[in-house]
N, C-alpha and C positions, 0 to 999 in steps of 0.2 A: 504494500500500500504506500509506504514512504517513497518507494522508487517511482511510482506513478506521479506522486506529488512533485518530486524533484524534477522529473522529466517535463511536467507541465510548467514549472517555474523556469526551467532552462529554455523551453520553447518560447516563452513570452519575452525573453531577452534577445531573440534573434534580430538580425539587421532588418529594419522595416523597408529599406531601399531595395531589398532583394526582389521585390515584386515589380520593380520598374518605377516606383514613385520617386518624385524629385526630393532631394534632401531639403531639410528645413532651411529657410532663408530669413535671416533677421533683417528687418527694415522698419523704418519709421512710418507709422500710419497717420499720425496726426500730432499737431503741436497746439496746445492751448495757449493763446496769447496772454501776455501780462495784463492784469486788470480785469480778467474775465473769470467768472465763477461758473462751474459746472455743477448743477444741483440735482441731476439724475445720473445714474451710472452710464458710462460710455458703453455703446452697443457695437458689436463687431459683426460683419457680414459672415454668412455661413462658410465662405471660402477663406475667411481671415485676411482678406486683402484691403478692406476698408473699415474705418471706424466712424461712428456717428455720435454726436452729443448735442445737448441743448446748452447754449452759452448765454450767460446773463452778465450785463455790464451796466454802467450808469445810463448809457444811451438806450437800452432796451434789451430784448432777447432775440435770439435767432437760432435756427437749427443748422448744424454743420455736418456734412457728410463728405469726406475726402476733400476735394478742392471746391465743392459746391457749398454755397451759403445762402440761406433763405433771406427774404427781405426782412427788415427790422420789424419786430413786433413789440407792442407796448408791454405785454405780459404773456406768459406761457403757462 
């Protein structure tokens, strides 16, 4: 029984790239500008390539996703 558990643990440590998947790439998804508060958690796209958040500053609020930014809103 212990042998089966050990084999299962060793199999879970195998190289994930063996199936042809691309290796993990570290990259910056978003930068929150100075003077901006984010009052809800940052959301990530299912593929992990974009981040979205709601920003609040003295001028108002806006939604941000990647390089896209909504029009200024008085509140959110």
